Structures are given as C-alpha cells and as structure tokens.
N, C-alpha and C positions, 0 to 999 in steps of 0.2 A: 548606926546608933551613935558612934563617936561624933559624927558630924552634928547631929541634933543636940548632943550634950555639950559639946565644946565650942562650936561656932558662936552661940549666943554669949559666950564668955570672952569673946575677942576684945571687947572694949576694956576688959580688965587685964587680960594676958594677950598681948599682940601675937605671941608665938602660935596661938590657936588658929590664926588666920590661914595657916598652911592647909587646914582641913577643907578650905574652900576649893582647893585645887584637886581635880580628878587625878592628875598624875601622881600626886603624893599619896592619895588614898588607895590608888591602884597598886603602888609599890608596897604599901602597908598590907594590903590584902594578899598579895603574892607571898610576902614573907610569913604572914600569919598562917596561910594555907600550908606552906611547907612545914612550919613548926607544929601545926595541928596534926599533920600526918605523922610526924615523928613522935608526938605525944600520945595520940589515941591509937596509933597503929599497933604497938605491942600489946595493949590491953585487948583490943578487938581480936587480934591474932590468937592470943591465949584462949579467949572465950570460944572462938571457932574451933580451935584444936581440941579443947576440952569437950565440946559438944559433938566432935567427930563430924563436922560439916565438910565432908569431902567432895572433891570435884567429881562430876559425872562425865566421863570421857565420851565425847560425841561419837555416834556411829559413823564409820568411814574415816576416822582419824588414823594417821599412820601408826604402825605398831610401836614406834619409838616413844609414843606418848602414853603407852600402857601404864608406866610407873607413876603417872600423874594422878591416878585414881585415889591416891591417899593425900593429895594436897588439898588443904582447906579452900573453900570457895566462899562467896558472899563478901569478899574483901571490898566490894563496892561501897560497903558501909563506911570504910575509911575515906573514900573519895567524897561521899555525900557529906560527911561531917566536916571534912577539910575544905570543902567549897562553900557550903551553905553558911556555916558559922562565920567565916571571915567576911563573906558578903554582907551578912546582917550587921557585922561589926563596923565595916568601913564604908558601905554604900549609903546613899540617901534612901531612907525607907519610905519616903513619900513619892518615889519615882516608879511609875507603872511599868516601865521597861524592865526594871530589876525584879519587881514583884511577880510579873508574869513569867520571867525566865526561871525564877526560883520555884514557882508553882509547877511548871511543866517538868522541871528536873525532879522535884520531889514526887510528882505523880508517876512518872516513868520509873523512878526508883522503887516505889511501892509495888508496881506491877512486876518488876524484876525480882524483888524480894519474895513476893508470893510464889513466883515460878521456882526460885531456888529452894524455898522452904518446902514446897510440895514435892520437889525432886528428892529432897532429903527424907521426907516422911515416907514416900513411896519406896525408897531404897531400904529403909529400916523395916518396912512391912513386907519386903521381899517381892514387891510389885515392879512392873516396868517403870523406869524413870522417865516419865513423859512430862512431869511438871505441870504447869498451868495449861489447860486445854488451849490449843492454838487459837481457836476462834474467840475465846475469852480474852486472851492476851491482845489479839488484834482489836477486839471491841474496846478495850481500855485505851489503846493507842488512838483509835479513831475518835473516841469520845473527847479526849483532851485536844485532839487536832481540830475537831469541829468547834469546840468551845473557844479555843484560842482564835481561830479564824473568824468566828462570828463576833467575838468581842472586839477584835481589831477593826473589823468592818463597821460595826455599829458605834464604836467609841474610838475614833482615830487618836493615835498617840501624838501626832504632830499636825502641821498644817497640810500635809499630804493626804489625799483621800485614803480612807481606811482600807478599802479593797483595791489595792494597787501593788505593783512591784516594779523594780528597775532592771535594766539590762547592763551587764558589764560591757566595757569598751564604748559605750554610748553616753554622751553628756546630755543630761536633762531629758531623757526619754523615760516616760512613765507609762506603764501599761495599766489601764483602768478598765475593768469590765463594765458593761452597761449596768445601770442601776436595776433594782428589782430582782426578778427571777435569775437573770444572767449573773448577777453579783454573787450568787451562790457558787458559781464556778470558782471564785476566789477561795471560798471556804473549802471546797473540795480540793483545790490546789494546795492550800496550806496543810490540810490533813494528810495528803499524799506525801508532801515534803517531810512533815514531822514523823509520820510512821515509817517512811522509807529510810530516813536518816537514822532513826533509832534502831531499826533492824539491820542496817548496813554496818553500824559499829558492832552490833551483836555478832554478826557473821565474821567480822574481822578479828574478834577476840578469840583467837585460837592458838596463839604463841605467846610465850612469856614476854611481857612488856610491849607487845605490838600495838594493841588498841590504846593503851595509856599514853604511849609516846606520840602516836599519830594525833590523838585528841589534844595533847598539850600543844603540838604544832598548830593545829587548826584553831584552837581557842586563842592562842597568841596572835594569829593572823586576824581573827575577828576583833580582837581587842584594838588593833590598829585602826581597823575600819570604823569601829564604834566611836573611837576618840575623834577621828577625822570628821565623820558624819555629824557628830554632836558638837563640833566646833565651827562656828559661823565663818570665821576667816579662812580656816583650812578648807572647809567645804566649798566656799566661794572660789578659792584659788584653784582647787582641783576640779571645779565644775561638777560638784556632786550636789544632790538634793540635801539641804540642811534639815536635820530633824532635831528639834529642840528637846533636850533631855536624854537623847540616845547615848551621849557620851558616858552616862552613868553605867551603861552596860560594860564599859571598859573594866570597871572594878570586878564585876561578875566574871568576865572572861579571864582575867589574869588570876583570879582566885581559883577558877576551874583548872587553868594550866598549872598553877602551883600545886593543887591537890593531886593532879595526875603525875607530876614529877615526884612529889613526895611518895605517892603510891608505888612508883617504880623502885623505891628503896627495898620494898618487899616483893615486888613482882618481877624484877629483872631475873634473868636466867642464872641459876635454877630457881624458879619462883617459890617463895614461902607461902604465898596465898594467891588465889585468882580472884578477879573482880566479880565473876559470875554475871548473871543477868541483872543483878542488883546494880552493878556498876555500868555495864555496857548499854543497857536500855536507857539509864539515866543520862549517860554521856551523850548518846545519840540524840536523845530528846533535847538536851541542853543546846547542842550545836544547831539542831533544826529550829528551835525556838529563837535563837539569836539571829539566824538568817531571816526568819519570818519577821521579827520585830524591826530589823534593819532594812527590810524590804530588799534583801539581797539573796533571795532564794536561788537564783541562777548562779550566783557566785559559788554556791556549794559544789557546782560541777568542777571547780578548780580547787577550792580549799579542801574539799573532801574527795579528791580524785582517786586516792587509793581505796577509800571506803567504797566508792562507786564501782571501781574495777573489781573488787572482791565480790560485790553483789552481782554484777553482770556475769562473773565467772560461774557463780552458782546457778543463776537463771539459765545461762547457756548450756551448762552441763546437764541440768535436769531436762530441759527442752529437747536437746539432741538425744539424750538417753531414751526418753519416752518415745520419740519418733522412731529411732532405730530399733527399739525393742518391739514396737508395734509392726514395723515393716519387715525386720529381718530375724527377730527372735532374740531371746535374752542373752544367749552366748555371744552372738555377734555384737550386741550392744555393749557388753562388758569389754570387749576387745577394741571397741571403736569410740570411746568417749573422747570429748574434746580435750580434757585435761586428765592427767594421771589421778588427781584428786581435786576436789573443790571443797572450800574456797581456794583461791589462787595460791595462798601462802603454802598450803599443803602440796600443791603441784610442784613447787620448787624444792620442797623437802624430798619428795619422791625422786626428783632429778639429781639429788645428791648434795644439795646445799645444807649446811648445818643450820640449826634453828636460829642461832645468834646471827648468822649471815643473812638469813631471810629478814629478820627483824630490823637489823641496822640498814640493810639496803632498802627496805620498804620505808623506813624513816627518812632516808635520803630522798626517795621519791616524794614523800610527803613534804619535805622542805622545798623541793623543786616546784611542787604544785603551789605551795604558799607563795613562792617568788612570782609565779605566773599570775596568781590572784592579786598580789600587790602591784603588779605592773598595770593592772586595770585602773589604778588610781591616776596614772599619768597618760596612758595610751587611750585616748578618747577621741 
C-alpha cells in the first residue's frame, strides 16, 4: 500500500525513492509485524481469556502438560494479524506472488479457526473435543492445494513453465511434467506439499514456543531465497533460475518471521496463549505456499527438516503400533513402540529433558537445517 501511495510522489519528495527497494520495505514489514504483535496481542489475549477459549490437551500428551488445559488458545489470530497487515502495508499489492501467499495463509487460518472454534463449542456442550471433522479439514487443505497448483500451472508467474520445480544442489535443472494429463501430477504434487507442510507444523505445535520459533527460522531462510531468486544479478551469479517479481515475497516472509517472533512474547514458556490450529495450519500453509511459488518444494526437506522429522515420528509410531498390535496383541504393542511418545518432542520429554531444553535444542536443529539449505545457494 505504501509503495503505491508514495512512489508516485518521488518526483516531489526524493526520500520516497527508498520504497522502490525491497530490502527497505522488508525491514519495514519486519518492524511493523513485531509492533503489531505487541499492540494487538494484549487485546486478543484478554478477549480469549474472557471467552474462556482454553487449550484442549491432546490425547497421549505427557502428564506434565495437564495444567495447560486452562491456557487460552486461538492465539494464531495474533500471528495472522501481525503478518497479513504489515504485508498489505509494505508489499506491492499488484504482485501475484504476494497475493497468492496471503490467500493460502488466510484460507488455512480459517480452517484452523473453525477447528478451534468447534473444539471450544463441543467442550462447552460436554461433548468429545474432536473439532472439525478430519476429512473436512483435509478437504479444505486439498482444495486450496489444487487451486494453487492449477493456477500456477495455467498462469505461470514467471518465464519458467508453470508446472515445474527445481532441485537443490543442481544448477539450472528444471523438472517439467509432460503437458496435458501428466501435468496434473504437478497439481497433485503441490497439493501434497501444501497439505503436508500445514499438518507438519500442526503436529510440531506441542510445546511452548516450538512451532513459532521454528517457523520464524524457516521464514527468514525463505526470505533470503526469495530475495536472491527475484534479483537478476544475484540469481545469475549463484546460477539460479531468475523469477521476476519473486523478490516481493521477501516482504511477506520477513513479516511472517516478525509475527512469529512477536508471538513468542506471549507463547514462550510458560505460555500465556497457544496458537492453536488457527496459527499452526496457517503457518504451515504459508511455508508450503512460499516453497511452491519459488519452485523450491524440495528445499523444504532442508528448511523444514525438524517439521519433517516430527511428522515422520508420528507416522512411524502409528504404523509400527498397528502392525505389532495386529501381530502380537495390544499389551505387547504398548511395550514396544518406536518412541516413548510421539511426536518426537514428547519422546525427549519422556526421556527427562525439560520442556525449555527440548524447544531450544529443536530451534538449534532448525538453525542448522537453515544453514544446510542456504549452502545450496553456492554448492551446485
């Protein structure tokens, strides 16, 4: 918004020329996101506390989390407000990369909000807190995944083919499915990436500050990639595919990181509020959308390595449990699971790590993963 209002006035006020620079507007978005979190956070927190919007402790969570049942949830509203508003303020609103990222984030946020709201309603009515029916939640994720993949396929955002992706560590290698029916494989692929990333962040959101901190790290990493890919000289030097306009995603990425850091003010141990599915599904959707728009879906394996590990731990735990229960009986299965608890962060809690230790150590692994991802810029 500021870009469209002030850049035309550059001929009168030379200072407004700084709004032409993505780096300046990205810095402005990050600061605005932090300030927004500090401004809207207390008001949202008071409203959630007054409405008794309390966290529903997941089944299988360690007993040490029992006291968190009175902590407000749906704090993801803070993240949504603190990332969307600064992006609208500082980004170019005629940029399709930004508009699509905002659309996916808001869509996933609405799905998460409905899930949290239904859990609250069911709790008040004395029913089992199941929230939004799983197949409906998945249907919503698949729908936006298909829409995003189809749009990018049919309306390419750059000179690269719409239905295509790149590989880390390889220069100028573009994977393009055959046109026609086989191109729908790309749509299925992007749908899988988007839904998978969204659910991965949701599974990781089990400890105070864990998901927010890891998302801030991942979003900052993607901000660097967006800036480089959208800069012709930098992309040419690093032997990356140049994508005109992709640099504008830098503004969205740093706004997302700033919102997560601001949310940590309330979510750090002991948490005053949890993000709930409102926040976790939106954050996962945002990261998935960024990767898809930058044609860096496989880069998520590095940027989101901790999220991926958490998801794999749950899949492995359930698969092995079902197999052993079928073959050896329920009692044997209970004694022979792969992890003490799943997702993985609960396993380490059961091993004796304090919650803050798990969170900080997982953050460190997230930073390490980010460094590995960034190394792909040069190692090609």
